[in-house]
Structures are given as structure tokens and as C-alpha cells.
C-alpha positions, 0 to 999 in steps of 0.5 A: 543373623547380621547378614540376614538383618542387613539384607532385610535393611537394604530391601526395605530401603529399595522398596521405599525408594521404589515407592518414591519414584512411583509416587512422583511419576503419578503426580499430576502435571504442574501447569503455571497459572499463566499458561492456563486457557484462561490465564492469570498474569502473576502481577499483583500489587505489593504489600504496602500499596495504598489501594490495598490498605483502602480495601482492608480499611473499607472491609474492616470498617463495614464488618465492625460497624454493621456486624459486631458494632464494636466501633473499632477503626484502623488508625494506622498500618505499620511494619509491613512485611511480604511473608510469601509470594505464590508460596502455595505453588505456581499452578495455583492462583497467584497470591502475595502473602503479608503481614503488618502491625495495625494500631486501632482506635482503642489504643491497641496494636494487634498483628494482621495477616493478609493476602493479595489475590489475583482474580479476587476483586468484584465478579473475579476481576482484578485483585482482592485482599483477604485479611485476618487480624489476630484477636478479631477474627471472633468466629475463627473464620481463618482458624486459630490466630489467623493461621490460615491467612498465612502460606 
């Protein structure tokens, strides 16, 4: 009995390993974004770059004033941290993932998750910033607690 059970366990292990090798052999080739026909540079501003903050401020002010009519404005952005760079892999569009603590005109502090995306500027030129502020993503565009804004 013991030999049949151990033989079955070895056979099961061998089959699992074989399936793993077959799956990795069939995986698509990874071409870094810098080596594509229309290549990316991978050169992005850092999380605390003033132009990144300007773009976030402009977008936030436009959204809040024109759509939500909340009257909220960003007072300051603090405790900036990079939480990932190209975290989804080298063959995807380069992104720098960041988080910060944002203070608002309503005297509340909220966490902001944002990414700086190569090719995310107007008509795909330059970089752009995608951002989400916890508690102010009223239609959950980035999921619960801005989860999809992070790596």
C-alpha cells in the first residue's frame, strides 16, 4: 500500500512539473518597451517633480469645480513615496507608481495614489499622470480605495 501511494505521489509531482515547463515554453516572448518598433524611452519624472504636481492640481481643480462642484482644492502635497517603477513588467508602457499625503481646503488629509505614464500626455506625446484620492473617487473609477491606481 505504501509503495503504491508513494508512487502515485511521485507521478503526480512529475506531472505538475511537466505542466509548468510546458506553460513556460508557451509563454509569449517579452520584448522590452525600449526595443519596440515605436519604442518608449523609460525616462519619466520622479514622483515629487513640480510639473507632476501641477498636472494633478490642474486636473483635480477642473474635476471638482466643473463636475462635482465641491469647492475643494489641494493645499499641499506631502510625504511623497515611489512605490513602484515598471512594476507590471518591462514589456508594458513604462509607469512610475507613487503615493502621497494630500492636504485639502476642507482641512482634511487624504492619501493619493498616482502614476506617471510615458505616452500619457496630450495625443500620446510626453508623459501624463493618472491619480486617485482615497475618499474622493466618488464613482469608484479606480476601484475600492483606489486599488487600481497602485501596482
